[in-house]
C-alpha positions as CSV (number, residue, x, y, z in Angstrom):
1,M,16.7,-18.9,-3.0
2,T,20.3,-18.0,-3.2
3,S,21.8,-14.4,-2.8
4,P,22.1,-13.0,-6.6
5,P,25.6,-12.1,-7.7
6,P,26.3,-8.5,-8.3
7,S,25.2,-7.6,-11.9
8,A,27.6,-7.0,-14.3
9,D,25.2,-5.0,-16.1
10,L,24.4,-2.6,-12.9
11,P,23.9,0.9,-14.7
12,S,21.4,-0.6,-17.1
13,R,19.4,-1.9,-14.2
14,R,19.5,1.3,-12.4
15,G,18.4,3.0,-15.7
16,D,15.7,0.5,-15.8
17,F,14.5,1.2,-12.3
18,R,14.5,5.0,-12.8
19,L,12.1,4.2,-15.6
20,L,9.6,2.2,-13.3
21,W,10.0,4.7,-10.7
22,A,9.0,7.7,-13.2
23,G,6.1,5.7,-14.5
24,Q,4.7,4.7,-11.0
25,S,5.2,8.4,-9.7
26,L,3.0,9.6,-12.4
27,S,0.4,6.9,-12.2
28,L,0.1,7.2,-8.5
29,M,-0.6,11.1,-8.8
30,G,-3.2,10.2,-11.1
31,D,-4.7,7.9,-8.7
32,Q,-5.1,10.7,-6.5
33,F,-6.9,12.6,-9.1
34,A,-9.6,9.7,-9.4
35,V,-10.0,9.7,-5.7
36,V,-11.3,13.3,-5.8
37,A,-13.0,13.2,-9.1
38,L,-15.0,9.7,-8.9
39,P,-17.2,10.7,-6.1
40,L,-18.0,14.3,-7.9
41,V,-18.7,12.6,-11.3
42,A,-21.2,10.3,-9.4
43,L,-22.9,13.3,-7.6
44,E,-22.9,16.0,-10.4
45,M,-22.8,14.2,-13.6
46,V,-24.5,10.9,-12.8
47,G,-27.1,12.4,-10.2
48,T,-26.1,9.7,-7.7
49,P,-27.4,10.1,-4.1
50,A,-24.4,10.3,-1.6
51,A,-25.0,7.3,0.1
52,Q,-24.3,5.2,-3.4
53,A,-21.4,7.4,-4.1
54,A,-19.9,6.1,-0.9
55,L,-19.8,2.8,-2.4
56,L,-17.2,3.7,-5.0
57,P,-14.2,3.2,-2.9
58,F,-15.5,-0.1,-1.9
59,A,-15.8,-1.2,-5.5
60,L,-12.0,-0.2,-6.1
61,S,-11.1,-2.2,-2.8
62,A,-13.3,-5.2,-2.7
63,P,-11.6,-7.0,-5.4
64,F,-8.7,-7.7,-3.1
65,L,-10.6,-9.5,-0.5
66,V,-12.0,-11.6,-3.4
67,L,-8.9,-12.1,-5.7
68,G,-6.0,-11.3,-3.2
69,L,-4.9,-14.8,-2.5
70,P,-5.6,-16.3,-5.9
71,A,-3.8,-13.4,-7.8
72,G,-0.4,-14.3,-5.8
73,A,-0.7,-17.9,-7.2
74,I,-1.6,-16.9,-10.6
75,V,1.3,-14.0,-10.9
76,D,3.8,-16.4,-9.4
77,R,3.1,-18.3,-12.9
78,L,3.4,-15.3,-15.2
79,P,5.9,-12.8,-16.4
80,R,5.6,-9.8,-13.9
81,R,6.4,-7.0,-16.2
82,L,3.9,-8.5,-18.8
83,T,1.2,-8.7,-16.1
84,M,2.0,-5.1,-15.2
85,L,1.5,-4.0,-18.8
86,V,-1.8,-5.5,-19.1
87,C,-3.0,-4.2,-15.7
88,D,-2.2,-0.6,-16.7
89,A,-3.9,-0.9,-20.3
90,V,-6.9,-2.3,-18.6
91,Q,-6.9,0.5,-16.1
92,A,-6.3,3.1,-18.9
93,V,-9.1,1.8,-20.9
94,A,-11.6,1.7,-17.9
95,F,-10.7,5.3,-17.0
96,A,-11.0,6.6,-20.2
97,I,-14.4,5.1,-20.7
98,I,-15.7,6.5,-17.6
99,A,-14.4,9.9,-18.8
100,A,-15.9,9.8,-22.4
101,L,-19.6,8.3,-21.1
102,A,-19.6,11.3,-18.4
103,L,-18.7,13.7,-21.1
104,L,-21.2,12.7,-23.2
105,H,-23.9,12.4,-20.4
106,A,-24.4,8.8,-20.8
107,L,-22.9,7.1,-17.8
108,S,-25.3,5.4,-15.4
109,F,-24.1,4.5,-11.8
110,P,-24.2,0.7,-12.1
111,V,-21.9,1.0,-15.3
112,L,-19.7,3.5,-13.2
113,M,-19.3,0.8,-10.2
114,A,-18.8,-1.9,-13.0
115,L,-15.9,0.0,-14.5
116,V,-14.6,0.9,-11.0
117,A,-14.4,-2.8,-10.2
118,I,-12.7,-3.8,-13.3
119,S,-10.1,-1.1,-12.5
120,G,-10.0,-2.6,-9.1
121,C,-9.2,-6.1,-10.3
122,A,-6.6,-5.1,-12.4
123,V,-4.9,-3.0,-9.3
124,V,-5.0,-6.3,-7.3
125,F,-3.0,-8.1,-10.1
126,F,-0.8,-5.1,-10.6
127,Q,0.2,-4.6,-6.8
128,V,1.1,-8.0,-6.4
129,A,3.1,-8.3,-9.4
130,Y,4.8,-4.7,-8.9
131,T,6.0,-5.5,-5.4
132,S,7.5,-8.8,-6.7
133,Y,9.2,-7.2,-9.6
134,L,11.6,-4.9,-8.1
135,P,14.2,-7.8,-6.9
136,E,14.4,-8.4,-10.6
137,L,15.9,-5.0,-11.4
138,L,17.9,-4.3,-8.1
139,T,19.6,-7.5,-7.0
140,R,21.8,-6.2,-4.5
141,K,20.2,-5.8,-0.8
142,E,21.1,-2.1,-0.3
143,E,19.8,-0.7,-3.6
144,L,16.6,-2.7,-3.1
145,H,15.9,-1.1,0.0
146,V,16.9,2.3,-1.4
147,G,14.5,1.5,-4.5
148,N,11.6,0.5,-2.2
149,S,12.0,3.7,-0.2
150,R,11.8,6.0,-3.4
151,L,8.8,3.9,-4.5
152,F,7.0,4.6,-1.1
153,F,8.3,8.3,-1.4
154,S,6.3,8.9,-4.6
155,E,3.5,7.2,-3.1
156,S,3.7,9.5,0.3
157,I,4.3,12.7,-1.8
158,S,1.1,11.9,-4.0
159,R,-0.9,11.3,-1.2
160,T,-0.1,14.9,-0.1
161,I,0.2,16.9,-3.3
162,G,-2.5,14.8,-5.6
163,P,-5.7,15.9,-3.9
164,M,-4.4,19.6,-3.6
165,A,-3.6,19.5,-7.3
166,A,-6.7,17.8,-8.2
167,G,-9.3,20.2,-6.7
168,P,-8.0,23.3,-8.8
169,V,-7.9,21.1,-11.9
170,I,-11.5,19.8,-11.3
171,A,-12.7,23.4,-10.6
172,A,-11.4,24.6,-13.6
173,F,-12.2,22.1,-16.3
174,G,-14.5,19.5,-14.7
175,A,-14.3,16.3,-12.9
176,F,-14.2,14.2,-16.0
177,V,-10.8,15.9,-17.0
178,A,-9.3,14.7,-14.0
179,L,-10.3,11.0,-14.9
180,W,-8.8,11.6,-18.4
181,A,-5.6,12.6,-16.5
182,N,-5.7,9.4,-14.5
183,A,-5.9,7.4,-17.8
184,L,-2.9,9.2,-19.3
185,T,-1.0,8.6,-16.4
186,F,-1.7,4.8,-16.9
187,M,-0.6,5.0,-20.4
188,A,2.7,7.1,-19.2
189,S,3.4,4.1,-17.0
190,L,2.5,1.5,-19.6
191,V,5.0,3.5,-22.1
192,T,7.8,3.2,-19.3
193,L,7.5,-0.2,-18.7
194,L,7.7,-1.2,-22.5
195,A,11.1,0.9,-22.1
196,I,12.5,-1.6,-19.4
197,R,14.5,-4.4,-21.1
198,P,13.4,-7.8,-19.9
199,T,15.2,-9.4,-17.0
200,T,16.8,-12.6,-16.7
201,V,14.1,-15.3,-17.6
202,R,12.8,-17.0,-14.6
203,S,12.4,-20.7,-13.7
204,V,9.6,-22.4,-15.4
205,P,7.1,-23.2,-12.7
206,K,5.7,-26.6,-12.0
207,P,3.0,-27.8,-14.6
208,R,-0.5,-26.7,-13.5
209,E,-1.8,-30.1,-12.1
210,R,-5.3,-30.5,-10.8
211,G,-5.8,-28.1,-7.8
212,W,-2.7,-26.2,-8.4
213,L,-4.5,-22.9,-7.3
214,V,-5.4,-23.8,-4.2
215,R,-2.3,-25.6,-3.4
216,D,-0.2,-22.7,-4.4
217,I,-2.2,-20.8,-2.3
218,R,-1.9,-23.2,0.5
219,E,2.3,-23.1,0.0
220,G,2.3,-19.3,0.2
221,T,0.0,-19.1,3.4
222,T,2.0,-21.7,5.1
223,F,5.4,-20.1,4.3
224,V,4.1,-17.1,5.8
225,F,3.0,-18.4,9.1
226,L,6.0,-20.7,9.5
227,H,8.6,-18.0,8.8
228,S,10.3,-16.6,12.0
229,R,10.8,-13.1,10.4
230,V,8.1,-12.3,8.1
231,E,4.9,-13.5,10.2
232,P,5.7,-11.3,12.9
233,V,6.0,-8.3,10.5
234,I,2.9,-9.2,8.6
235,S,0.6,-9.9,11.7
236,C,2.2,-6.3,13.2
237,G,0.8,-5.0,10.0
238,V,-2.6,-6.5,10.4
239,V,-3.4,-5.6,13.8
240,Y,-2.0,-1.9,13.1
241,V,-4.2,-1.2,10.1
242,L,-7.1,-2.8,11.9
243,F,-6.9,0.0,14.5
244,L,-5.7,2.7,11.9
245,G,-9.0,2.0,10.0
246,M,-10.8,3.1,13.1
247,I,-8.9,6.4,12.9
248,E,-8.9,7.0,9.7
249,A,-12.7,6.6,9.4
250,S,-13.2,8.8,12.2
251,L,-10.8,11.8,11.8
252,I,-12.5,13.4,8.9
253,L,-15.5,13.3,10.5
254,Y,-14.2,14.8,13.6
255,C,-12.9,17.7,11.8
256,K,-15.8,18.5,10.2
257,S,-18.4,17.7,13.0
258,V,-16.2,18.9,16.0
259,L,-13.5,21.0,14.7
260,G,-16.0,22.8,12.2
261,L,-13.4,22.9,9.4
262,S,-14.4,23.5,5.8
263,A,-13.6,21.0,3.0
264,T,-10.6,23.3,1.9
265,G,-9.5,23.4,5.7
266,I,-9.7,19.3,5.9
267,G,-7.7,19.1,2.8
268,L,-4.9,21.3,4.3
269,V,-4.9,19.3,7.4
270,V,-4.7,15.7,5.6
271,G,-1.8,17.4,3.3
272,A,0.1,18.6,6.3
273,V,-0.3,15.3,8.1
274,G,0.9,13.5,5.1
275,I,4.5,15.4,5.2
276,G,5.8,12.7,7.7
277,F,5.4,9.9,5.3
278,P,7.9,11.3,2.8
279,L,10.2,12.3,5.5
280,G,10.1,8.8,7.0
281,N,10.5,7.3,3.5
282,L,14.0,9.3,2.9
283,L,15.3,8.2,6.5
284,S,14.3,4.5,6.1
285,A,17.4,3.0,4.1
286,R,19.9,5.1,6.3
287,L,18.5,4.1,9.5
288,T,18.2,0.3,8.3
289,A,22.0,0.4,7.3
290,R,22.9,2.0,10.4
291,F,20.7,0.0,13.2
292,G,19.7,-3.2,11.1
293,V,16.3,-4.3,10.0
294,A,15.0,-5.5,13.2
295,R,15.5,-2.7,15.4
296,S,14.4,-0.4,12.6
297,L,11.3,-1.9,12.3
298,V,10.6,-2.0,16.0
299,V,11.5,1.6,16.4
300,S,9.6,2.9,13.5
301,A,6.5,1.0,14.6
302,S,6.5,2.3,17.9
303,V,7.0,6.0,16.4
304,A,4.1,5.2,14.4
305,V,1.7,4.0,17.3
306,L,3.1,7.0,19.5
307,G,1.8,9.3,16.8
308,L,-1.5,7.7,16.7
309,V,-2.3,7.7,20.5
310,L,-1.1,11.7,20.4
311,T,-3.4,11.8,17.6
312,A,-6.4,10.9,19.9
313,A,-5.2,12.9,22.6
314,A,-5.0,15.9,20.3
315,C,-8.3,15.3,19.1
316,S,-9.6,15.0,22.7
317,L,-8.0,18.8,23.5
318,G,-9.5,20.2,20.5
319,S,-6.0,21.1,19.2
320,L,-5.5,21.6,15.7
321,V,-1.6,22.0,15.8
322,G,-1.3,18.9,18.0
323,L,-3.3,17.1,15.7
324,V,-0.9,17.9,12.6
325,A,2.2,17.3,14.6
326,S,1.1,13.8,16.0
327,G,0.1,13.0,12.3
328,V,3.4,14.1,11.1
329,I,4.9,11.5,14.0
330,H,3.0,8.9,12.9
331,G,3.7,9.4,9.2
332,V,7.4,9.4,9.9
333,G,7.3,5.9,11.9
334,E,5.2,4.4,9.0
335,G,7.2,6.0,6.4
336,V,10.3,4.1,7.6
337,F,8.2,0.8,8.8
338,G,6.8,0.2,5.0
339,P,9.8,0.1,2.6
340,T,11.6,-1.6,5.5
341,S,9.2,-4.4,5.8
342,L,8.6,-4.8,2.1
343,T,12.5,-5.3,1.4
344,L,12.7,-7.9,4.4
345,R,9.7,-9.5,2.7
346,Q,11.5,-9.4,-0.8
347,L,14.8,-11.0,0.7
348,E,13.5,-13.5,3.1
349,T,11.2,-15.0,0.3
350,P,12.0,-17.3,-2.6
351,D,11.6,-15.6,-5.8
352,A,9.4,-18.5,-7.2
353,M,7.1,-17.8,-4.1
354,L,7.3,-13.7,-3.7
355,S,4.0,-13.1,-5.6
356,R,2.1,-15.4,-3.2
357,V,3.7,-13.9,-0.2
358,N,3.0,-10.5,-1.3
359,S,-0.6,-11.5,-1.9
360,V,-1.2,-12.8,1.7
361,Q,0.4,-9.6,3.1
362,R,-2.2,-7.5,0.9
363,F,-5.4,-9.7,1.5
364,F,-4.6,-9.8,5.5
365,L,-4.0,-5.9,5.5
366,W,-7.1,-4.9,3.2
367,G,-9.4,-7.0,5.0
368,A,-8.0,-5.5,8.4
369,G,-8.8,-2.2,7.0
370,S,-12.2,-2.9,6.2
371,I,-13.0,-4.3,9.5
372,G,-11.6,-1.2,11.2
373,S,-14.1,1.0,9.2
374,L,-16.9,-1.1,10.5
375,L,-15.8,-1.2,13.8
376,A,-15.5,2.9,14.0
377,A,-18.9,3.0,12.6
378,G,-20.2,0.7,15.5
379,C,-18.1,2.6,17.9
380,I,-19.1,6.3,16.6
381,H,-22.9,5.2,16.7
382,L,-22.8,3.6,20.3
383,W,-20.2,6.1,22.1
384,G,-19.4,8.8,19.8
385,L,-16.4,10.2,17.7
386,P,-13.7,10.6,20.9
387,V,-14.1,7.2,21.9
388,A,-13.6,5.8,18.3
389,L,-10.5,7.9,18.1
390,W,-9.0,6.7,21.3
391,A,-9.9,3.0,20.7
392,G,-8.2,3.2,17.4
393,G,-5.1,4.9,19.0
394,L,-4.6,2.7,22.1
395,G,-5.6,-0.2,20.0
396,T,-2.5,0.2,17.8
397,V,-0.2,-0.4,20.8
398,L,-1.2,-4.2,20.4
399,C,0.9,-4.3,17.2
400,L,4.0,-4.3,19.0
401,P,4.0,-7.3,20.9
402,M,3.0,-9.1,17.8
403,L,6.2,-7.5,16.0
404,L,8.6,-7.8,18.8
405,R,8.9,-12.1,19.0
406,R,10.2,-14.9,17.1
407,G,13.0,-14.2,14.5
408,I,12.5,-10.0,15.1
409,L,13.3,-10.5,18.9
410,Q,16.1,-13.0,18.1
411,A,17.7,-10.6,15.7
412,I,17.4,-7.7,18.2
413,R,19.2,-10.1,21.0
414,Q,21.7,-11.5,18.4
415,P,22.4,-8.9,16.0
416,H,24.5,-11.3,13.7
417,V,21.4,-13.4,13.0
418,A,20.1,-10.1,10.9
419,S,23.1,-10.4,8.6
420,L,22.4,-14.3,7.9
421,P,22.4,-14.7,3.8
422,V,19.1,-15.1,2.3
423,A,20.1,-18.7,1.0
424,Q,19.6,-19.7,4.8
425,V,15.8,-18.8,4.8
426,E,14.5,-20.7,2.0
427,S,12.7,-23.1,3.9
428,P,11.5,-21.8,7.6
429,Q,10.6,-24.0,10.2
430,P,8.6,-23.4,13.0
431,D,10.4,-21.8,16.0
432,T,9.9,-23.4,19.3
433,G,10.7,-20.4,21.6
434,A,10.1,-16.7,21.7
């Protein structure tokens, strides 16, 4: 892939990005309403036992494990904006049906699970297309990173404010109203996508010959594992998310069972901990511009790991202040790492393969998170919550040697390597040294 020339129509492209940003910010806030509302609808309006209601998040995320890799190959052969439009429409309809059936007291748990799973399938294709679409709007490297930082910032803010805002809405109007609100945010996202002018027509993919899906998946996976900079970053993320999953699965239980916090108190703690993420998002572009991509990735990963180790320590000491402070540190590190790693992936990957590479990253990270939850359950059962938290915190340290090698290590040792034009990374070859 050659470096794109500066766009003569740059102001319009920036306006299109603002439309994308606005629509996604609303949609992300709606998602947080659904996270709170879905279990309550299952428990209160459907009469589902708590053990079954706990399956709803799995129904939403499981499609990533099944469709994650095929979705990348399919989206690489489709218009990305059109894919996002269809997925927004599917999710809007799915949540509107759930809300309507709940209001009419005609919703059963199997139907609820099926509609949530359909929404999850749309999320898979939307996320793959979404992370591959931004380079079509922002063609300059610096603007691309700023754009990624802003989108991550919206996600971070929604995770902090969304659950806090959903509570009063649900208390005042009912859980099904929160689901209506989520459906409306998907419609708002769809409208903003329709308002975006179509980008330059992408090159026509190769004809769909027999076995094209398997071949395309293999090409995307091979690209990731052979690339000297993309592979260490994704491998680092997989190890990190694996052990982060242990902490996330244990932390709420710790706050309730050990610290004795109420649901409101837990919500406030989670919201306070989330402050670090938008702070990191805001710092990401500036740090990368000053220190370079490789150094920013290593430093931010180290800060995130430090925060998680301190989280385990704060829990052992029973310090609520320490728990919030360590969570903020972790959030700042992850808030810098997220948009920086995504920008690296977007710049280093040929456009025709970008959806597949993004799907490989999503597939492995979601899989690692699921395994981390299972490890936490086993660890809690055998040794208790403190051991699970320490195992998760100390385990994240293992992501650092996964990152600090191959092209990332080379870029730190030889800073001029990080400034190589994107055209020179089109066909990565296996490296023979560190």
